[in-house]
C-alpha positions in Angstrom: -0.1 -0.1 -0.1 1.3 3.3 -0.9 1.8 6.0 1.7 0.4 9.5 1.1 3.8 12.1 0.8 2.0 15.3 2.3 -0.4 15.9 4.9 -3.3 17.1 2.0 -2.8 13.7 0.1 -2.6 12.0 3.5 -6.1 13.9 4.5 -7.8 13.1 0.8 -6.6 9.5 1.2 -8.1 9.1 4.4 -11.3 10.7 3.3 -11.7 8.1 0.1 -11.1 5.2 2.7 -14.0 6.5 5.2 -15.9 7.0 2.0 -15.5 3.4 0.7 -15.9 1.9 4.1 -19.3 3.8 4.1 -20.5 1.4 1.3 -19.4 -1.4 3.0 -15.7 -2.4 1.7 -13.9 -4.4 4.7 -10.3 -3.6 2.6 -10.4 0.0 2.8 -11.6 0.0 6.6 -8.4 -2.2 6.8 -6.5 0.6 5.0 -8.2 3.5 7.5 -6.9 0.7 10.5 -3.2 0.9 8.9 -2.8 4.6 8.2 -4.4 5.7 12.2 -4.0 3.3 14.7 -1.0 4.2 16.2 -2.7 7.2 16.1 -5.7 6.2 18.0 -3.9 4.0 20.3 -2.0 6.7 21.6 -4.9 8.8 22.4 -6.8 6.1 24.5 -3.5 5.1 25.7 -2.9 8.5 27.3 -6.9 8.6 28.7 -6.5 5.3 30.2 -3.1 4.7 31.3 -3.8 0.7 30.8 -2.8 -0.6 27.4 -5.3 -3.6 27.6 -8.0 -0.8 28.1 -6.4 1.1 25.2 -6.8 -2.2 23.1 -10.1 -2.5 24.0 -11.2 0.9 23.1 -9.4 0.8 20.1 -11.6 -1.9 18.5 -14.5 -0.4 19.7 -13.5 2.8 17.4 -13.1 0.8 14.4 -16.4 -1.2 14.8 -17.8 2.2 15.2 -16.5 3.6 12.0 -17.5 0.8 10.4 -20.9 1.8 11.6 -21.0 5.1 11.1 -18.7 6.5 8.6 -21.4 7.4 6.4 -22.2 9.9 9.1 -18.2 11.3 8.5 -18.5 14.6 6.7 -15.1 15.8 5.3 -16.9 19.6 4.9 -16.9 19.5 8.9 -13.8 17.8 10.3 -11.2 16.3 9.0 -10.8 12.4 9.0 -8.2 12.3 11.9 -10.3 14.9 14.1 -13.3 12.7 13.4 -11.5 9.1 14.3 -9.6 11.1 17.1 -12.9 12.3 18.3 -14.5 8.9 18.4 -11.0 7.5 20.1 -11.5 10.0 23.1 -15.1 9.7 23.6 -15.1 5.8 23.7 -12.0 6.1 26.1 -13.7 8.6 28.8 -16.6 6.2 28.2 -14.2 3.3 29.3 -12.9 5.4 32.2 -16.4 5.9 33.6 -17.2 2.4 33.2 -14.1 1.5 35.4 -15.6 4.0 37.8 -13.3 5.6 40.5 -10.3 3.6 40.9 -9.5 4.7 36.8 -9.4 8.4 38.6 -6.9 7.1 41.3 -3.6 7.9 39.2 -2.0 10.8 39.6 -1.7 13.0 36.2 1.8 13.7 36.3 2.0 10.1 35.7 0.6 10.9 32.3 4.0 11.6 30.4 5.8 8.4 31.8 3.5 5.7 29.7 6.0 4.6 27.3 5.1 4.2 23.8 7.6 4.0 21.1 5.2 5.2 18.4 4.8 8.6 17.7 1.5 9.7 20.3 -1.1 11.5 19.0 -0.3 14.7 19.4 3.3 14.2 17.2 1.4 12.2 15.0 -1.7 15.2 14.6 0.7 17.9 14.5 1.7 16.8 10.7 -1.8 18.8 9.5 -2.0 22.5 9.5 -4.9 22.9 11.5 -2.8 21.2 14.7 0.0 23.1 14.3 -1.9 26.3 14.4 -3.7 24.6 17.9 -0.3 23.9 18.6 0.8 27.5 18.2 -2.0 28.7 20.2 -2.0 26.6 23.2 1.9 27.5 23.2 0.5 31.0 23.7 -1.1 30.0 26.9 0.6 29.9 30.3 1.3 26.2 31.7 -1.1 25.8 34.4 -3.9 26.9 31.8 -2.8 25.0 28.8 -2.3 21.9 31.2 -6.0 22.1 32.5 -7.0 22.2 29.1 -5.1 19.7 27.7 -6.6 17.1 30.9 -10.0 18.2 30.4 -10.1 17.3 27.0 -7.9 14.7 26.2 -7.9 13.3 29.6 -11.8 13.8 30.1 -11.2 15.6 33.7 -14.5 17.5 34.6 -14.0 20.9 36.5 -14.0 19.7 39.8 -11.3 16.8 39.3 -9.4 19.6 38.0 -9.8 21.6 40.3 -9.0 19.1 43.1 -5.5 18.0 41.9 -4.3 21.6 41.3 -5.9 22.7 44.6 -7.6 25.7 43.8 -11.8 26.4 44.3 -14.3 25.1 41.7 -15.4 28.5 40.3 -10.9 29.5 40.1 -10.7 26.4 38.0 -13.8 27.2 35.4 -12.6 30.7 35.3 -9.3 29.7 34.5 -10.5 27.2 31.9 -13.0 29.5 30.2 -10.6 32.4 29.6 -7.9 30.3 28.2 -10.7 28.6 25.6 -11.9 32.4 25.0 -7.8 32.9 24.1 -7.8 29.9 22.2 -11.0 30.6 20.0 -9.5 34.7 19.1 -6.3 32.8 18.4 -7.7 30.4 16.0 -10.7 32.6 14.5 -9.9 33.4 10.7 
């Protein structure tokens, strides 16, 4: 199978493959898996912190892709964003199924998860969209950036974030709200 050479070509290839999956082509789903599984596994692993759980979630992600490929709209999102959102949501669902014991791990340990393949952030940085988002995120102060990342990628609630940071709930909500407003301003065309 030929690899895409640039971000735009990779995007178009994934769009075409997802369209073929929507028509019931199993081989196309295999190609989507080959091109995206490392990225989506990284998303699930970062949220769950457990390889077995991440592998289970990854299987569920591709089952969802098989069943819902016809709902993908390339004019609304890039294929990797759509796939990453499915992976993120499935991982958060799994985390909730695991219950309170899943939240006992300190957030600081998330960086210690060893993964030889590029993580989701590195893999997605090839796209212009991701580079722009990364630039806007880096403009935020470290505490705000960390809280937004933990909420979005880690699925943590305001309450959990406030407790972990030792801040009042209202302060955490304001911190994230101001950060999201700055991000929206930075990302605006």
